[in-house]
matplotlib code that plots the C-alpha trace (Angstrom):
import matplotlib.pyplot as plt

x = [80.7, 82.6, 85.8, 85.8, 85.9, 88.0, 90.9, 90.9, 92.1, 95.6, 96.2, 95.6, 99.3, 102.6, 103.3, 105.9, 105.1, 107.9, 108.3, 111.6, 114.1, 113.4, 116.0, 118.2, 115.4, 112.6, 114.1, 112.9, 110.5, 107.5, 103.7, 101.8, 103.2, 102.9, 102.5, 106.5, 107.2, 104.1, 105.6, 109.1, 107.1, 105.7, 109.1, 110.6, 108.0, 106.4, 103.4, 102.7, 100.0, 99.0, 99.3, 98.7, 100.3, 100.2, 98.0, 99.2, 95.8, 95.9, 98.7, 96.9, 98.4, 98.4, 96.8, 96.6, 93.7, 92.9, 91.6, 89.0, 90.4, 88.8, 86.5, 84.1, 83.1, 78.9, 79.6, 77.1, 78.2, 81.4, 83.7, 87.6, 90.4, 91.7, 95.4, 97.0, 94.4, 94.2, 91.2, 91.3, 90.9, 87.5, 86.4, 85.9, 83.5, 81.7, 81.8, 78.4, 79.0, 81.9, 80.9, 83.3, 84.1, 86.0, 82.7, 81.1, 78.9, 75.6, 76.6, 72.7, 72.1, 71.9, 73.7, 78.1, 80.9, 84.6, 86.8, 90.4, 92.1, 95.0, 97.3, 99.1, 102.0, 105.1, 105.9, 108.8, 108.9, 109.0, 105.6, 101.9, 98.8, 95.1, 92.1, 89.0, 86.1, 86.8, 84.6, 82.4, 81.7, 80.8, 78.2, 76.4, 75.8, 78.4, 80.1, 83.6, 86.1, 89.6, 90.4, 93.9, 95.3, 95.4, 93.3, 91.9, 90.3, 89.0, 90.5, 94.1, 97.2, 100.1, 103.5, 105.7, 102.8, 103.3, 100.2, 97.1, 94.5, 90.5, 87.6, 84.4, 81.3, 78.6, 75.7, 73.6, 71.0, 71.9, 72.8, 76.0, 77.7, 81.4, 84.0, 87.7, 89.9, 86.6, 88.2, 86.2, 88.9, 91.8, 95.1, 97.0, 100.7, 102.3, 105.8, 107.4, 111.3, 112.2, 114.5, 111.2, 109.0, 105.2, 101.9, 100.9, 98.2, 100.1, 97.0, 97.9, 96.8, 94.3, 96.9, 98.8, 96.0, 94.9, 98.4, 98.0, 95.0, 96.0, 99.1, 97.0, 94.7, 97.7, 97.4, 93.5, 93.8, 91.0, 92.2, 91.3, 87.6, 85.9, 84.9, 85.8, 87.2, 86.3, 88.4, 87.5, 90.4, 90.4, 88.3, 84.8, 82.7, 78.8, 76.0, 73.8, 70.6, 70.4, 70.0, 71.7, 68.7, 65.1, 63.2, 66.2, 67.8, 70.3, 70.0, 69.6, 67.9, 68.0, 65.9, 65.8, 64.5, 66.8, 68.3, 71.7, 74.5, 77.6, 80.6, 82.7, 80.4, 81.0, 77.7, 75.7, 72.9, 69.7, 69.6, 65.8, 66.2, 68.5, 67.7, 65.1, 66.2, 65.7, 64.4, 65.1, 62.2, 61.5, 63.1, 66.0, 66.1, 66.0, 65.1, 66.8, 65.0, 67.0, 68.3, 67.9, 70.6, 71.2, 73.7, 74.9, 77.1, 79.2, 78.2, 81.9, 84.1, 87.5, 90.8, 93.6, 97.1, 99.1, 101.8, 99.0, 96.7, 92.9, 90.3, 87.2, 85.8, 83.2, 81.3, 81.2, 78.3, 79.7, 77.6, 74.5, 73.6, 74.6, 77.0, 78.7, 80.8, 81.6, 84.8, 87.0, 90.3, 91.0, 94.0, 96.5, 95.5, 91.8, 90.1, 93.5, 94.0, 90.8, 90.2, 87.1, 87.7, 85.6, 82.6, 82.9, 80.2, 78.4, 77.3, 75.0, 73.0, 70.9, 71.6, 69.1, 66.4, 65.4, 67.6, 66.8, 69.7, 69.4, 71.5, 74.9, 74.9, 78.1, 78.3, 81.5, 85.3, 88.1, 91.7, 94.9, 98.6, 101.8, 103.1, 106.2, 107.3, 105.7, 103.1, 104.6, 101.1, 97.8, 94.5, 92.8, 96.4, 95.5, 93.1, 91.2, 90.1, 86.9, 85.1, 87.7, 85.7, 82.7, 79.4, 76.8, 77.3, 76.5, 78.6, 80.4, 78.3, 75.2, 74.8, 74.1, 70.3]
y = [-43.9, -44.3, -46.5, -43.7, -41.0, -42.3, -43.1, -39.4, -38.6, -40.1, -37.5, -34.7, -34.5, -36.1, -39.5, -40.1, -37.0, -37.5, -35.7, -33.2, -32.3, -29.0, -26.1, -24.3, -21.4, -22.7, -23.7, -21.5, -20.6, -23.2, -22.1, -21.1, -20.2, -16.8, -15.4, -15.4, -18.3, -19.3, -18.0, -19.8, -23.1, -22.5, -21.2, -24.5, -26.9, -28.1, -26.6, -27.1, -26.1, -28.4, -26.6, -23.4, -20.7, -19.5, -16.2, -13.4, -13.4, -16.6, -16.3, -14.7, -13.4, -16.8, -19.4, -20.5, -20.2, -23.5, -23.6, -26.2, -28.2, -29.1, -32.1, -32.5, -35.8, -36.7, -39.2, -41.1, -40.7, -38.9, -41.3, -41.1, -43.4, -45.0, -45.6, -47.2, -46.5, -43.2, -41.2, -42.1, -46.0, -45.3, -43.1, -46.4, -47.5, -44.0, -42.0, -41.6, -39.0, -36.6, -33.1, -30.8, -27.5, -25.7, -23.6, -23.9, -25.9, -26.4, -28.2, -29.3, -28.4, -32.0, -33.4, -34.8, -33.9, -34.5, -32.2, -32.7, -29.5, -27.7, -27.6, -30.7, -30.8, -32.4, -31.2, -31.6, -33.6, -30.5, -29.0, -30.0, -28.7, -27.5, -27.1, -24.7, -23.3, -19.8, -17.1, -16.2, -20.2, -20.8, -17.9, -19.4, -22.9, -25.0, -27.6, -28.5, -30.5, -31.1, -35.2, -36.7, -40.3, -42.3, -40.0, -41.1, -37.9, -34.6, -31.5, -32.8, -33.2, -34.9, -33.0, -35.0, -35.5, -35.7, -36.4, -34.9, -32.5, -33.2, -30.8, -32.7, -30.1, -30.2, -27.4, -27.3, -24.7, -23.3, -24.7, -23.4, -22.2, -23.0, -23.4, -24.6, -22.1, -21.2, -21.3, -22.5, -23.3, -22.6, -24.6, -23.5, -24.5, -25.4, -25.5, -27.8, -26.9, -29.8, -28.3, -26.4, -28.1, -27.0, -28.4, -31.0, -28.7, -25.2, -23.8, -21.3, -22.1, -19.3, -18.1, -17.2, -15.3, -13.9, -12.4, -10.9, -9.5, -7.4, -6.5, -4.9, -3.4, -1.4, 2.4, 2.0, 0.1, -2.8, -6.2, -9.5, -8.0, -4.7, -5.6, -7.9, -11.3, -14.9, -18.0, -21.6, -23.6, -20.3, -17.2, -17.6, -14.9, -15.0, -14.0, -10.7, -10.7, -6.8, -4.9, -1.2, 0.4, -1.1, -3.5, -3.8, -6.8, -9.3, -11.9, -13.8, -17.4, -18.8, -19.4, -22.8, -22.5, -19.6, -19.2, -21.2, -18.8, -17.9, -18.6, -15.9, -13.1, -10.2, -8.1, -9.3, -11.4, -10.1, -10.3, -10.9, -14.0, -15.7, -15.0, -14.0, -11.3, -12.0, -8.6, -8.1, -8.9, -7.9, -11.1, -10.9, -14.8, -16.6, -20.6, -22.4, -24.6, -27.9, -28.1, -24.2, -22.1, -18.5, -16.0, -14.1, -11.9, -12.5, -9.6, -8.8, -7.0, -8.8, -8.4, -11.0, -9.3, -9.4, -12.0, -14.4, -16.6, -17.9, -20.6, -20.9, -24.2, -25.5, -27.7, -27.7, -30.0, -27.9, -24.9, -26.6, -29.3, -26.9, -26.0, -22.4, -22.2, -23.7, -21.5, -20.6, -19.7, -15.8, -14.3, -12.2, -8.6, -9.2, -6.9, -5.0, -1.6, -0.6, 1.3, -0.8, -4.4, -6.5, -8.9, -12.6, -13.7, -17.2, -19.7, -21.2, -24.7, -26.7, -30.3, -32.7, -30.4, -27.0, -24.7, -21.6, -18.8, -16.2, -12.5, -12.3, -16.5, -18.2, -19.3, -20.1, -20.2, -18.8, -20.6, -18.8, -19.8, -18.1, -17.4, -19.3, -15.7, -12.4, -11.7, -9.3, -7.8, -8.2, -8.7, -5.8, -4.6, -6.5, -8.6, -10.8, -8.3, -8.3, -8.6, -6.4, -4.0, -6.1, -6.2, -8.6, -9.2, -11.4, -12.9, -11.1, -12.3, -10.1, -6.4, -3.8, -3.2]
z = [-47.3, -44.4, -45.8, -47.9, -45.7, -43.5, -46.5, -47.1, -43.8, -44.2, -47.0, -44.5, -43.1, -43.7, -42.1, -39.5, -37.3, -34.5, -31.2, -31.6, -29.3, -27.6, -28.6, -26.3, -27.3, -25.7, -22.4, -19.5, -16.6, -16.3, -17.2, -20.1, -22.6, -24.6, -27.8, -28.8, -27.8, -29.6, -32.7, -31.9, -31.5, -34.9, -36.9, -35.1, -36.4, -33.5, -34.9, -38.3, -40.6, -43.6, -47.3, -45.1, -44.0, -40.5, -40.1, -37.7, -35.6, -35.1, -32.1, -29.1, -26.4, -24.4, -26.9, -31.1, -32.9, -34.5, -38.3, -39.5, -42.5, -45.7, -45.1, -42.2, -41.2, -39.6, -36.9, -35.1, -32.0, -30.2, -29.3, -28.0, -29.6, -26.6, -25.7, -28.8, -31.5, -33.4, -34.8, -38.3, -37.2, -35.3, -37.7, -40.3, -37.4, -36.7, -39.9, -42.0, -44.6, -45.6, -46.4, -48.8, -46.3, -49.2, -50.1, -46.8, -45.2, -42.7, -39.7, -37.8, -34.3, -32.4, -35.1, -34.2, -36.7, -36.4, -38.8, -39.7, -38.5, -40.3, -37.7, -36.4, -33.8, -33.0, -29.8, -27.4, -24.5, -22.1, -24.1, -23.4, -24.5, -23.9, -25.9, -25.5, -27.4, -28.6, -26.4, -29.6, -30.4, -26.4, -26.6, -29.6, -28.0, -30.2, -28.6, -29.3, -28.2, -29.5, -30.1, -30.8, -31.7, -28.7, -26.6, -23.5, -22.7, -24.8, -24.7, -23.7, -25.6, -23.4, -23.8, -26.3, -28.7, -32.4, -34.8, -36.2, -34.3, -34.7, -33.6, -32.1, -33.0, -31.9, -32.9, -29.7, -30.6, -33.5, -36.9, -38.3, -41.6, -41.4, -43.7, -44.2, -42.2, -39.5, -36.2, -33.4, -31.0, -29.4, -27.8, -25.2, -24.6, -21.2, -20.7, -17.8, -16.7, -14.9, -13.0, -10.9, -9.4, -9.6, -8.8, -11.8, -12.7, -12.7, -11.1, -8.2, -4.7, -2.9, -0.8, -3.5, -5.7, -2.4, -1.9, -5.7, -5.1, -2.0, -4.2, -6.8, -4.5, -2.9, -3.5, -4.1, -7.4, -8.3, -7.1, -9.3, -9.1, -8.2, -4.9, -1.5, -3.1, -2.5, -2.9, -3.1, -5.3, -7.4, -7.5, -6.9, -9.2, -8.5, -10.8, -11.8, -12.0, -11.5, -14.5, -15.3, -15.3, -13.7, -16.0, -17.9, -19.3, -17.2, -19.8, -22.8, -23.6, -26.9, -29.3, -30.6, -34.1, -35.7, -39.2, -39.5, -38.2, -40.3, -37.6, -39.6, -40.3, -37.4, -36.7, -38.7, -37.3, -35.4, -31.8, -32.1, -34.3, -32.3, -28.6, -26.3, -24.2, -19.9, -18.1, -14.4, -11.9, -8.3, -7.1, -9.1, -9.6, -12.6, -12.7, -15.4, -17.1, -18.0, -21.6, -22.3, -22.8, -21.3, -21.5, -18.3, -16.5, -13.7, -10.6, -10.5, -12.8, -12.9, -14.8, -15.4, -14.4, -17.5, -16.0, -15.6, -17.7, -16.3, -17.2, -15.9, -14.5, -16.7, -13.9, -10.1, -8.4, -5.4, -6.9, -8.6, -11.3, -14.6, -16.7, -16.6, -19.2, -22.8, -23.5, -20.6, -21.5, -20.2, -21.9, -19.7, -19.9, -19.8, -18.2, -17.3, -17.5, -18.1, -14.9, -14.1, -15.3, -17.3, -16.3, -16.9, -19.3, -18.2, -20.9, -18.8, -19.3, -16.4, -16.7, -15.7, -13.2, -13.1, -11.2, -9.3, -9.7, -7.6, -7.5, -6.1, -6.1, -6.2, -9.9, -11.2, -10.2, -11.6, -12.0, -12.6, -13.6, -14.4, -18.1, -18.8, -19.6, -20.3, -23.1, -25.8, -25.8, -23.4, -24.3, -26.2, -27.2, -30.5, -33.1, -31.9, -28.6, -29.2, -25.6, -23.7, -20.9, -21.4, -19.6, -20.7, -24.4, -26.7, -29.6, -31.9, -34.7, -33.8, -34.7, -32.2, -32.5]

ax = plt.figure().add_subplot(projection="3d")
ax.plot(x, y, z, "-o")
ax.set_aspect("equal")
plt.show()
């Protein structure tokens, strides 16, 4: 079965993809590639799609939604191809079963799958990329990572990469129904101008973030957060375990035995079938049980200025032995223009041991980076902006009850 499955992979894209020379229309400032330049990458065939047109709402203010292809492979274990090897070659070793996604298929929790994506790349040498799950994917505890040929790390696409894209998908708590075209992850592109030396990771230093925060507050406005800001290699966020009303809900714990969740259905699933609400306690304290999945929110309301993009750090051992997010990209304009910002929703899992969280405890760091040019629209100004001005909020799949 595995050998037959792998032979089908080579049919999904044209052979001989090569990195192309960058046109004048892409030369400019270093930074995150926003929507207009994303469309240029597509128009110039640096980003391509197999037998499909791109959909207009795939292009977000500073990222591109990626779509599942027509087949999925259940694999025995997660893997990286390694230098000099393709993903298709390694599938011959690890693939157990091939599934057709055209009419939809259930990916079972506890299993690992590899899905060729409809999109593939032929990047110029000045453009690199990084992947993350979409917000709605992270909030249902579906762990997904991008894999490319020759990769020695997940979610990283080197500048000048030419080749196919694959999503590794591991539902952790809920089994999920997916189909060809389902969108679970997104790709953020970065441009580096050799005439503008920058730090290797592009992210702004704390000194610069303090200056931005101060400038935002001039005239009585809101800074990066709605209270005094703390910085430690990024903006520090704290957890809220205080409800808006006495005895109210401060978070949710996922139920392990629930029906498969359709990733493309919005506002349909019952909250009670999938989540156990967590009420505020007098101590405003929560013990994270190892292996359990929680949805919590930051104490701060925050904003991402329209000329910046942001990314939450997934794991910071200095803050505790837990993972605080699966979907970490924040588009320019998130929380901006609302007057009161938006709280960051935290996708939390304790890693090996029980861990106690207390209200106001530092739990996450947010790093910011500049855009290569202004985005033509900010988050909240178009389709896909499900979480603008949010508080504690489950994913878009659940209906209000």
